[in-house]
C-alpha positions in Angstrom: 0.0 0.0 0.0 2.8 2.4 0.9 4.5 1.6 -2.4 1.3 2.4 -4.3 0.9 5.7 -2.6 4.6 6.6 -3.1 4.4 5.6 -6.7 1.3 7.7 -7.3 2.8 10.7 -5.5 6.0 10.3 -7.6 3.9 10.0 -10.7 1.9 13.1 -9.8 5.1 15.1 -9.1 6.6 13.9 -12.4 3.6 15.0 -14.3 3.6 18.4 -12.6 7.3 18.8 -13.4 6.8 17.8 -17.0 3.9 20.1 -17.4 5.9 23.0 -15.8 8.9 22.2 -18.0 6.6 22.1 -21.1 5.1 25.5 -20.2 8.4 27.1 -19.5 9.8 25.4 -22.6 7.0 26.9 -24.8 7.6 30.2 -23.2 11.3 29.9 -23.9 10.6 28.9 -27.5 8.4 32.0 -28.0 11.1 34.3 -26.4 13.7 32.8 -28.7 11.4 33.4 -31.7 11.0 37.0 -30.7 14.8 37.3 -30.4 15.2 35.9 -33.9 12.8 38.6 -35.3 14.7 41.2 -33.4 18.1 40.1 -34.7 16.8 40.0 -38.2 15.3 43.5 -37.8 18.7 44.8 -36.6 20.3 43.0 -39.6 22.4 40.9 -37.3 21.3 37.7 -39.1 20.0 37.1 -42.6 16.5 36.2 -43.6 17.5 32.6 -44.4 19.1 32.3 -40.9 16.0 33.8 -39.3 13.6 31.6 -41.2 15.7 28.5 -40.5 15.7 29.3 -36.7 11.9 29.8 -36.7 11.4 26.5 -38.5 13.6 24.8 -35.8 11.5 26.4 -33.1 8.3 25.4 -34.8 9.3 21.8 -34.8 10.1 22.0 -31.0 6.8 23.8 -30.2 3.7 22.2 -28.9 1.6 25.1 -30.2 3.2 26.3 -33.5 0.6 29.1 -34.0 2.9 31.7 -32.3 5.8 30.7 -34.4 3.7 30.8 -37.6 2.7 34.3 -36.6 6.4 35.2 -36.2 7.1 33.8 -39.6 4.5 36.2 -41.0 6.1 39.0 -39.2 9.5 37.9 -40.6 8.1 37.9 -44.2 6.6 41.3 -43.7 9.9 42.6 -42.4 11.8 41.1 -45.3 9.4 42.9 -47.8 9.8 46.2 -45.9 13.6 45.9 -45.9 13.6 45.2 -49.6 11.4 48.2 -50.2 13.8 50.4 -48.2 16.8 49.1 -50.2 15.0 49.6 -53.5 13.8 53.1 -52.5 17.4 54.1 -51.7 18.6 52.8 -55.1 15.7 54.6 -56.9 16.5 57.8 -55.1 20.2 57.6 -55.8 19.5 57.1 -59.5 17.1 60.1 -59.6 13.9 58.0 -59.9 12.0 59.9 -57.3 8.6 58.5 -58.3 9.8 54.9 -57.5 11.6 56.2 -54.3 8.4 57.8 -53.0 6.4 54.6 -53.7 9.0 52.3 -52.1 9.7 54.5 -49.0 6.0 54.6 -48.4 5.9 50.8 -48.1 8.5 50.6 -45.3 6.7 49.2 -42.2 6.6 50.9 -38.9 8.0 47.7 -37.4 11.1 48.0 -39.5 14.2 49.5 -37.8 14.7 51.5 -41.0 11.3 53.2 -40.6 12.5 56.5 -39.1 15.2 56.9 -41.7 12.7 56.0 -44.4 10.3 58.7 -43.2 13.1 61.3 -43.5 14.2 60.1 -46.9 10.6 59.9 -48.1 10.1 63.6 -47.3 13.2 64.5 -49.4 12.1 62.1 -52.2 8.6 63.7 -52.2 10.1 67.2 -52.6 12.4 66.1 -55.4 9.5 64.3 -57.1 7.3 67.4 -57.0 10.1 69.4 -58.5 10.5 66.9 -61.3 6.8 66.9 -62.0 6.7 70.7 -62.0 9.6 70.7 -64.5 7.9 68.2 -66.8 4.7 70.2 -66.7 6.5 73.5 -67.3 8.2 71.9 -70.3 4.8 71.0 -71.8 3.5 74.5 -71.0 6.4 76.0 -72.9 5.5 73.8 -75.9 1.8 74.9 -75.6 0.8 71.3 -74.7 -1.6 72.2 -71.9 -3.4 68.9 -71.8 -0.1 67.1 -71.5 0.9 69.3 -68.6 -2.4 68.6 -66.9 -1.9 64.8 -67.4 1.5 65.1 -65.7 -0.1 66.5 -62.6 -3.1 64.1 -62.7 -0.7 61.2 -62.9 1.5 62.6 -60.1 -1.5 62.6 -57.7 -1.4 58.8 -57.9 2.1 58.8 -56.5 2.1 61.8 -54.2 -0.2 64.7 -53.8 1.2 67.6 -51.9 -2.2 69.3 -51.7 -1.2 71.9 -54.3 -1.7 69.8 -57.4 -5.3 70.7 -58.0 -4.4 74.4 -57.8 -1.6 73.8 -60.3 -4.1 72.1 -62.7 -6.5 75.1 -62.3 -3.6 77.5 -63.1 -2.8 75.6 -66.3 -6.5 75.5 -67.3 -6.7 79.3 -66.7 -3.5 79.9 -68.8 -5.0 77.7 -71.5 -8.2 79.7 -71.6 -6.3 83.0 -71.8 -4.2 81.7 -74.6 -7.3 80.6 -76.5 -8.8 84.1 -76.0 -5.5 85.7 -77.3 -5.5 83.4 -80.3 -9.1 84.2 -81.1 -8.4 87.9 -80.8 -5.4 87.5 -83.1 -7.5 85.7 -85.7 -10.4 88.0 -85.5 -8.4 91.2 -85.7 -6.0 90.2 -88.4 
């Protein structure tokens, strides 16, 4: 009888210890997964290394849903970091339209986010300048509808709030030119 009670007590203690170890083990796995994401975000490890580590933790996990969630976070971070890299390349090559688009896709979770916001602002300024230059060139060639198209298309990329006024100014200039042309025809 004493042996049965002792065995039952030992079995109960063993189950409690195993349950406790399993819980802390799962907690440890989740912490490790978080650290993998952090290391990738700080560019201390590559995407392949981070992914491999998460797969390893997933196989050790009793509940892989958290690890799967972290894999989604990792994929989003990879996309964000790629957008940041491509934005810098576009900016450096003078393609401000692509830079504006790419910088705008950098995630708030990305360690590059604050730098991207600053660089986005500069890219937007340069983009607007290039749009203004293109529109001005069309205006100089009396291609008013082309100048308007330049501004209309630019609103899809970045609208500084002044674009509609610029379009209105072009339309007004076009109307004045038409009146001048009519007067010239009529009085000559």
